[in-house]
C-alpha positions as CSV (number, residue, x, y, z in Angstrom):
1,M,0.2,0.0,-0.2
2,S,1.0,3.0,-0.6
3,N,0.9,6.9,-0.1
4,E,0.6,8.6,-2.3
5,N,-1.3,12.4,-2.0
6,P,-3.1,12.9,-5.0
7,G,-3.6,16.6,-4.2
8,P,-6.9,18.2,-3.9
9,N,-9.1,16.5,-6.2
10,I,-10.2,19.6,-8.7
11,N,-13.3,18.7,-10.5
12,I,-12.2,20.6,-14.7
13,S,-16.0,21.4,-14.8
14,S,-16.0,24.0,-11.0
15,F,-12.4,24.9,-12.1
16,R,-13.7,26.7,-15.7
17,D,-16.9,27.5,-13.9
18,Y,-15.0,29.5,-11.2
19,I,-12.8,31.3,-13.7
20,L,-15.5,32.3,-15.8
21,L,-17.5,33.5,-12.6
22,G,-13.8,35.6,-12.2
23,V,-13.6,37.3,-15.8
24,A,-17.4,37.5,-14.8
25,I,-16.6,39.8,-12.5
26,V,-13.8,41.7,-14.4
27,T,-16.5,42.6,-17.1
28,T,-19.1,43.3,-14.6
29,V,-17.1,46.0,-13.0
30,A,-15.4,47.6,-16.2
31,G,-19.0,47.8,-17.9
32,I,-19.3,50.1,-14.5
33,I,-16.3,52.0,-15.1
34,F,-17.0,53.1,-18.7
35,W,-21.2,53.6,-18.2
36,I,-19.7,55.6,-14.7
37,Q,-17.5,57.6,-17.2
38,N,-19.7,58.2,-20.4
39,V,-22.2,59.5,-18.4
40,G,-19.9,61.5,-17.1
41,D,-18.7,63.1,-20.5
42,E,-22.2,63.3,-21.2
43,R,-22.6,65.7,-19.0
44,I,-19.4,67.9,-19.2
45,E,-20.1,68.5,-22.7
46,R,-22.9,69.5,-21.8
47,V,-21.3,71.5,-19.0
48,E,-19.1,72.7,-21.2
49,H,-21.7,74.1,-24.0
50,E,-23.3,76.2,-22.0
51,I,-20.8,78.1,-20.7
52,E,-20.0,78.7,-24.6
53,L,-23.4,80.2,-24.6
54,I,-23.1,82.6,-22.2
55,R,-19.4,83.5,-23.3
56,S,-21.0,84.1,-26.6
57,N,-23.6,86.2,-24.3
58,I,-21.3,88.4,-22.7
59,D,-19.5,89.4,-25.3
60,K,-22.7,90.3,-27.2
61,I,-23.3,92.8,-23.9
62,K,-19.7,93.8,-24.1
63,D,-20.7,95.1,-27.8
64,N,-24.5,96.5,-26.6
65,N,-22.7,98.0,-24.3
66,N,-20.2,100.3,-26.3
67,E,-22.7,101.6,-28.9
68,I,-25.0,102.1,-26.0
69,L,-21.6,104.5,-24.7
70,R,-20.3,105.7,-27.9
71,I,-23.9,106.9,-28.3
72,I,-24.3,108.7,-25.1
73,G,-20.9,110.0,-25.7
74,R,-22.6,111.5,-28.9
75,L,-25.9,112.9,-26.5
76,E,-23.3,114.4,-24.5
77,G,-21.2,116.2,-27.0
78,K,-24.9,117.4,-28.3
79,L,-25.6,118.6,-25.3
80,D,-22.2,120.3,-24.4
81,N,-22.5,122.6,-27.7
82,L,-25.7,123.2,-27.3
83,K,-25.2,124.9,-23.8
């Protein structure tokens, strides 16, 4: 009688199931990370677009203010000439 230690009895199908479980977990985590990044990207793009709209509105307001100041200057000059 020999005392051979055959080692743990690892069934091939259970080993394969553990490997598939590990791959499924890694895939799930990667999918969640990708989804979170995409959601964040959409929000960032929306905010950047809104910032651009605000900047263009500010530029228009500056142009309008310059025109208003020019008109006020002309009116003041005309009023000074009337005095």
